[in-house]
C-alpha positions in Angstrom: 5.9 -78.1 101.2 7.2 -78.4 104.8 9.7 -76.0 106.3 12.6 -78.0 104.9 11.5 -77.1 101.4 10.7 -73.4 101.6 13.9 -72.0 100.4 13.3 -69.5 97.6 11.7 -66.1 98.6 8.3 -65.6 97.2 6.9 -62.4 95.7 7.6 -59.2 97.7 5.2 -58.8 100.6 4.8 -62.6 101.2 6.4 -64.6 103.9 8.8 -67.1 102.4 10.9 -67.5 105.6 11.0 -70.6 107.7 9.0 -70.6 110.9 11.7 -71.2 113.5 10.6 -69.0 116.4 7.8 -68.0 118.7 7.2 -64.3 117.9 4.0 -64.9 116.0 2.6 -61.4 115.3 3.0 -58.0 116.9 1.0 -58.5 120.0 3.2 -57.9 123.0 6.4 -57.8 120.9 8.4 -54.6 120.6 9.7 -55.6 117.1 7.3 -57.8 115.3 8.4 -60.4 112.7 8.9 -58.9 109.2 7.8 -61.1 106.3 10.7 -62.0 104.1 13.1 -62.2 107.1 13.8 -65.2 109.4 12.0 -65.4 112.7 14.0 -64.9 115.8 15.2 -68.0 117.7 13.7 -68.4 121.2 17.2 -68.3 122.6 20.0 -66.9 120.5 23.2 -68.9 121.0 21.6 -71.1 123.7 20.5 -74.7 123.8 16.8 -74.1 123.9 15.1 -75.3 120.8 18.2 -77.1 119.6 16.1 -80.1 118.6 14.3 -77.9 116.1 17.5 -76.4 114.7 18.1 -76.8 110.9 21.0 -79.1 111.6 18.9 -81.3 113.9 16.0 -81.3 111.4 18.5 -82.4 108.6 19.9 -85.1 110.8 16.4 -86.4 111.6 15.6 -86.8 107.9 18.0 -89.8 107.9 15.3 -91.8 109.7 12.9 -91.4 106.8 15.6 -91.4 104.0 18.7 -93.4 105.2 21.8 -92.1 103.4 22.5 -95.6 102.1 19.2 -95.4 100.3 20.8 -93.3 97.5 22.9 -96.2 96.2 20.6 -97.5 93.4 18.8 -95.9 90.4 15.1 -96.6 90.2 14.2 -96.9 86.5 10.5 -96.9 85.7 9.0 -99.8 83.8 7.8 -97.5 81.1 11.1 -95.8 80.6 11.6 -94.8 77.0 14.5 -96.3 75.0 17.3 -94.0 74.1 16.1 -93.2 70.6 12.6 -92.3 71.7 14.0 -90.2 74.5 16.1 -88.2 72.0 13.3 -87.9 69.6 11.0 -86.6 72.3 13.6 -84.1 73.5 13.9 -82.8 69.9 10.3 -81.7 69.7 9.7 -78.1 68.9 13.3 -77.5 68.0 14.5 -76.3 64.7 14.0 -79.5 62.6 17.0 -79.1 60.4 19.3 -78.9 63.4 18.1 -82.2 65.0 20.7 -84.3 63.2 23.5 -82.1 64.5 22.2 -82.6 68.1 21.9 -86.3 67.6 25.4 -86.4 66.2 26.8 -84.6 69.2 25.0 -86.9 71.6 26.3 -89.9 69.7 29.9 -88.9 70.2 30.4 -90.6 73.6 28.4 -91.7 76.6 29.3 -88.4 78.3 27.9 -86.3 75.5 24.8 -88.5 75.5 24.4 -87.6 79.2 24.8 -83.9 78.4 21.9 -84.1 76.0 19.7 -86.3 78.1 18.8 -84.1 81.1 15.1 -84.9 80.7 15.7 -88.7 80.6 17.9 -88.6 83.7 15.3 -86.4 85.5 12.7 -89.1 84.7 15.0 -91.7 86.2 15.8 -89.7 89.2 12.1 -89.1 90.0 11.9 -92.6 91.4 14.9 -92.2 93.7 14.8 -91.2 97.4 14.8 -87.5 98.2 14.9 -85.7 101.6 12.4 -83.1 100.7 15.0 -80.3 101.1 14.6 -78.0 98.1 17.2 -75.9 96.4 17.5 -73.8 93.2 18.8 -76.5 90.9 21.1 -76.0 87.9 19.1 -78.8 86.4 22.0 -79.9 84.2 24.9 -80.0 86.6 27.3 -82.1 84.6 31.1 -81.7 84.5 31.1 -79.5 81.4 28.7 -76.9 82.8 31.3 -75.3 85.1 33.6 -72.6 83.8 35.2 -69.2 84.0 33.6 -65.9 83.0 34.3 -62.2 83.5 32.6 -60.1 86.2 31.8 -56.4 85.7 35.5 -55.4 86.2 36.9 -58.1 84.0 38.0 -60.4 86.8 37.5 -64.1 86.2 35.0 -66.0 88.3 34.6 -69.8 88.3 31.1 -71.1 88.8 28.2 -73.0 87.2 27.6 -71.5 83.8 24.5 -73.1 82.3 21.0 -72.7 83.6 18.6 -73.6 80.8 17.0 -76.3 83.0 17.1 -74.4 86.3 14.2 -74.9 88.7 13.5 -75.4 92.4 13.7 -79.1 93.2 15.6 -81.9 95.1 19.3 -80.9 95.6 20.2 -84.6 95.3 19.4 -84.6 91.6 22.1 -82.0 90.7 24.6 -83.9 92.8 23.9 -87.3 91.3 24.1 -85.9 87.8 27.4 -84.3 88.5 28.8 -87.5 90.1 27.6 -89.6 87.2 29.3 -87.3 84.7 32.6 -87.6 86.5 32.5 -91.4 86.1 31.8 -91.0 82.4 34.5 -88.4 82.0 37.0 -90.8 83.8 36.1 -93.6 81.4 36.4 -91.3 78.4 40.0 -90.3 79.4 41.0 -93.9 80.0 40.9 -94.0 83.8 40.4 -97.3 85.6 37.0 -98.1 87.1 38.6 -97.6 90.6 39.7 -94.1 89.6 36.2 -93.3 88.1 34.4 -94.4 91.2 36.9 -92.4 93.3 36.2 -89.3 91.2 32.5 -89.6 92.0 33.2 -90.3 95.6 35.5 -87.3 95.9 32.9 -85.1 94.1 30.2 -86.0 96.7 32.7 -85.7 99.6 33.7 -82.2 98.5 30.1 -81.2 98.3 29.4 -82.6 101.8 32.5 -81.0 103.4 31.8 -77.6 101.7 28.2 -77.7 102.9 29.4 -78.4 106.5 31.9 -75.5 106.2 29.1 -73.1 105.0 26.8 -74.3 107.8 29.3 -73.1 110.4 29.8 -69.6 108.9 27.8 -66.4 109.5 25.2 -66.1 106.8 26.9 -63.3 104.9 30.3 -65.0 105.0 28.7 -68.3 103.8 27.0 -66.5 100.9 30.4 -65.2 99.5 32.5 -68.1 100.8 35.3 -69.9 98.9 36.7 -67.1 96.8 38.0 -68.5 93.5 41.6 -67.9 94.4 41.0 -70.2 97.4 39.2 -72.9 95.5 42.2 -75.0 94.5 43.5 -75.2 98.0 40.1 -75.8 99.5 39.5 -78.8 97.3 43.1 -80.0 97.1 43.0 -79.7 93.4 46.6 -78.8 92.8 46.9 -81.1 89.8 44.6 -78.7 88.0 46.7 -75.6 88.5 48.4 -75.7 85.1 45.1 -76.5 83.3 43.3 -73.7 85.1 46.1 -71.2 84.3 45.9 -72.1 80.6 42.1 -71.9 80.6 42.2 -68.5 82.4 44.7 -67.1 79.8 42.4 -68.2 77.0 39.3 -66.9 78.7 40.8 -63.4 79.1 40.9 -63.2 75.3 37.5 -64.7 74.7 35.6 -61.5 74.2 32.8 -60.0 72.1 35.4 -57.9 70.3 37.5 -60.9 69.4 34.4 -62.9 68.2 33.2 -59.9 66.1 36.7 -59.5 64.5 36.5 -63.1 63.3 32.8 -63.3 62.4 31.9 -59.9 60.9 33.0 -57.8 58.0 32.9 -54.0 57.3 29.9 -52.6 55.6 30.3 -49.7 53.1 28.9 -46.3 53.8 26.5 -46.8 50.9 25.1 -49.8 52.7 24.8 -48.1 56.0 28.2 -48.5 57.5 29.4 -50.4 60.5 29.8 -54.2 60.4 27.7 -57.3 59.7 28.0 -61.0 60.4 29.6 -63.4 57.8 28.0 -66.8 57.1 29.9 -69.7 58.6 27.6 -72.7 58.1 26.4 -74.7 59.7 27.2 -72.9 63.0 26.6 -69.3 62.0 24.3 -67.8 59.4 22.8 -64.4 58.8 19.0 -64.4 59.0 16.4 -62.8 56.6 15.5 -59.1 57.2 12.2 -59.8 58.8 13.7 -62.3 61.3 16.5 -59.9 62.1 14.1 -57.0 62.6 12.0 -59.2 65.0 15.0 -60.1 67.1 16.3 -56.5 67.1 12.8 -55.2 68.2 12.8 -57.6 71.1 15.7 -55.8 72.7 13.3 -53.0 73.6 11.3 -55.1 76.0 14.6 -56.7 77.1 15.7 -53.3 78.5 12.8 -53.4 80.9 14.3 -56.5 82.5 17.8 -55.2 82.9 19.0 -53.5 86.1 18.1 -49.9 85.6 21.7 -48.7 86.3 22.9 -50.6 83.2 20.6 -48.8 80.8 23.0 -45.8 80.2 25.7 -48.3 79.2 23.5 -50.1 76.6 22.3 -46.7 75.3 25.8 -46.1 74.0 25.6 -49.0 71.6 23.8 -49.2 68.3 22.3 -52.4 66.9 23.9 -53.4 63.6 23.2 -57.0 62.7 21.6 -60.3 63.8 22.7 -63.9 63.0 21.6 -67.4 64.0 24.2 -69.4 65.9 24.1 -73.2 66.8 25.0 -73.7 70.5 26.0 -76.5 72.9 24.9 -80.1 72.9 21.6 -80.2 74.8 20.8 -76.8 73.4 21.2 -77.6 69.8 18.0 -77.0 67.9 16.9 -74.2 70.2 16.6 -70.8 68.5 19.7 -68.8 69.4 20.8 -65.5 67.9 23.8 -63.3 68.3 23.2 -59.5 68.0 26.1 -57.2 67.0 26.2 -53.9 68.9 28.8 -51.2 68.1 29.8 -48.2 70.2 30.9 -44.8 69.0 34.4 -46.2 68.3 33.2 -49.2 66.4 34.0 -51.5 69.4 31.7 -54.5 69.5 29.5 -55.9 72.2 27.7 -59.1 71.2 24.5 -60.2 72.9 23.1 -63.7 72.8 19.4 -64.0 72.5 18.7 -67.6 73.3 15.3 -69.4 73.3 14.2 -70.4 76.8 12.3 -73.7 76.6 10.5 -75.2 79.7 12.9 -77.0 82.0 13.3 -80.7 81.1 12.9 -81.4 84.8 9.5 -79.9 85.1 7.3 -82.9 84.2 9.1 -85.1 86.8 9.1 -82.9 89.9 5.5 -83.8 91.0 6.6 -87.5 91.1 9.3 -86.5 93.6 6.8 -84.5 95.7 7.6 -81.0 94.5 5.1 -78.4 93.4 5.5 -76.9 90.0 4.8 -73.2 90.0 4.0 -71.3 86.8 7.3 -69.6 85.7 5.4 -66.9 83.9 8.2 -66.4 81.4 10.8 -69.1 80.7 13.5 -66.5 80.1 12.8 -64.9 83.5 13.0 -68.4 85.1 16.5 -68.9 83.6 17.7 -65.5 84.6 16.5 -65.5 88.2 17.7 -69.1 88.7 21.1 -68.1 87.4 21.3 -65.1 89.8 20.2 -67.2 92.7 23.0 -69.7 92.2 26.0 -67.7 91.1 28.2 -65.6 93.3 28.2 -62.9 90.6 26.3 -62.9 87.4 26.4 -61.2 84.0 25.5 -57.5 84.5 23.4 -57.6 81.2 21.2 -60.6 82.0 17.6 -60.2 81.0 14.8 -61.7 79.0 12.4 -61.0 76.2 9.9 -62.5 73.7 10.5 -63.0 70.0 7.5 -63.8 67.9 5.7 -65.3 70.8 8.6 -67.4 72.1 10.4 -66.7 75.4 14.1 -65.9 75.2 16.9 -65.1 77.6 19.5 -62.4 76.8 23.1 -62.3 78.0 26.5 -61.2 76.9 28.2 -63.5 74.4 31.7 -64.5 75.3 32.3 -62.2 78.2 35.7 -63.7 78.9 34.3 -67.2 79.1 36.4 -70.3 79.4 36.0 -73.8 80.5 38.0 -76.9 81.3 37.2 -79.6 78.7 36.5 -82.6 80.9 37.4 -85.0 78.0 40.9 -83.4 77.9 41.7 -84.0 81.5 44.5 -86.4 82.4 43.6 -89.5 84.6 45.3 -87.8 87.6 43.1 -84.7 87.2 39.7 -86.3 87.1 39.3 -86.6 90.9 40.7 -83.0 91.4 38.1 -81.7 89.0 35.4 -83.7 90.8 36.3 -82.1 94.1 36.4 -78.6 92.7 33.0 -78.9 90.9 31.5 -80.6 94.0 32.5 -77.6 96.1 31.1 -75.1 93.6 27.8 -77.0 93.4 27.5 -76.9 97.2 28.2 -73.1 97.2 25.5 -72.6 94.6 22.9 -74.7 96.4 23.6 -72.9 99.7 22.3 -69.7 98.2 18.8 -71.1 98.3 18.8 -74.1 100.6 19.9 -73.7 104.2 23.4 -75.3 104.3 22.7 -76.4 107.9 19.8 -78.6 106.7 21.9 -80.4 104.1 25.0 -80.6 106.3 22.9 -82.1 109.1 21.6 -84.8 106.7 24.9 -85.6 105.1 26.8 -85.7 108.4 30.5 -86.2 109.2 31.2 -89.7 107.9 31.4 -91.0 104.3 28.2 -93.0 104.2 26.4 -90.6 101.9 29.6 -90.2 99.7 29.7 -94.0 99.3 26.0 -94.3 98.4 26.0 -91.6 95.7 29.3 -92.9 94.2 27.6 -96.3 93.9 24.6 -94.7 92.2 26.9 -92.8 89.8 28.7 -95.9 88.7 25.4 -97.7 88.2 23.8 -94.8 86.3 27.0 -94.3 84.2 26.5 -98.0 83.1 22.9 -97.2 82.1 24.0 -94.2 80.2 26.7 -96.1 78.4 24.0 -98.7 77.3 21.7 -95.9 76.2 24.5 -94.4 74.1 25.2 -97.8 72.5 21.5 -98.0 71.6 21.6 -94.6 70.0 24.7 -95.5 68.0 23.1 -98.7 66.8 20.0 -96.7 65.7 22.2 -94.1 63.9 24.1 -96.8 62.0 20.8 -98.5 61.1 19.4 -95.3 59.7 16.6 -95.3 62.3 17.5 -91.7 63.4 19.4 -89.1 61.4 22.7 -87.8 62.7 25.3 -85.4 61.5 28.6 -86.4 63.1 31.6 -84.3 63.8 29.8 -80.9 63.7 
């Protein structure tokens, strides 16, 4: 990797900083360079070394990768058809849940895209990249943004799904998001002009936000665009009513509310407390041995949680475990909910969700990115999430259940999301601008915003190119979805619709 790519700190005691200065070592220097921190510029605030500034380096990348080069997808000759891609992505999932996953992907071209992160990564691997690396969401489509509660119960809006997170080309996240806005627009009945404009606005908001962050002091940029400023920053006023309704719903979307609906009291003779109630096919209690294995995994999980949270968890007792089907792309992964009760019988529910290798991983070398060993896939997910979000779940951690890696997090900690398929035509471009800005903020936590801003520039050339890509790839996704539907109707692949 060159200095445009080194964005994520390495292990403590190693130098993950970019080499932007001349103070190489301690000889003759009063204060030597400290690994893990940036190097001092030769002239602070001056013009010396301006040609080597991050902004200038970003701008210079246009010579190698013109911004207009992002217009077209580059599909490989050996690209699998839609059915084979879905079948391959179902490998090592719970077999009896595969038809539910296929059914959800078959619902629309947008839901197909949601379940096809690996297929899109394969297609993106042949597209131009600048070489600037960022911590990626890996699945940055329109439905993976939402509200959640911070430690004090205040609502935060940000990316909220990190199963595929990995360090890679920032362009991949942005192109996936822009494509999803085109498909959302089509699903809600918008004209092709409006759909393309939504993608264009998404990229434009990303570019403008990155330029804003590049001008700010580092600490201000890290915490920039408070959620109460997001609507005005992105001119998303048509979304105000929708966001207010989602926020009101999110405030009531708690562990206690879920437990009240999904559990029943247990008699004192049976041990007291509460237990989950079967609600097939989405929720089912598990055999005793499986429940015991999941419960026992919470011991090692405690070693991954911030130490100051341990006294809080120590006030809860583990009462029951159930299996719960989740998401679209995640259907078929092993996912449990664990019921904890405090001394008053108030519930806290943890989700223990299998962490599979990122679907992007096999395709990163093709794009010129190294693939480090994550060590533990749950750790990869948790650290990726913390690197991208402004504030994260205070109980995030990871563990292993019967040899499989899992992530652990709060279940329904005031979570809420805008359903992209329920947007009005007038709201699609507003939603695109808002999510584009949020993605820029998330990427700027790992990639230097000056590099990306320098590359994207002031004009709309980059916006136009990625919008053209988004329309073209949305057409490809629509064709893939049609192929999947044909296969479902012909009985070539099993699907359970409407679940």
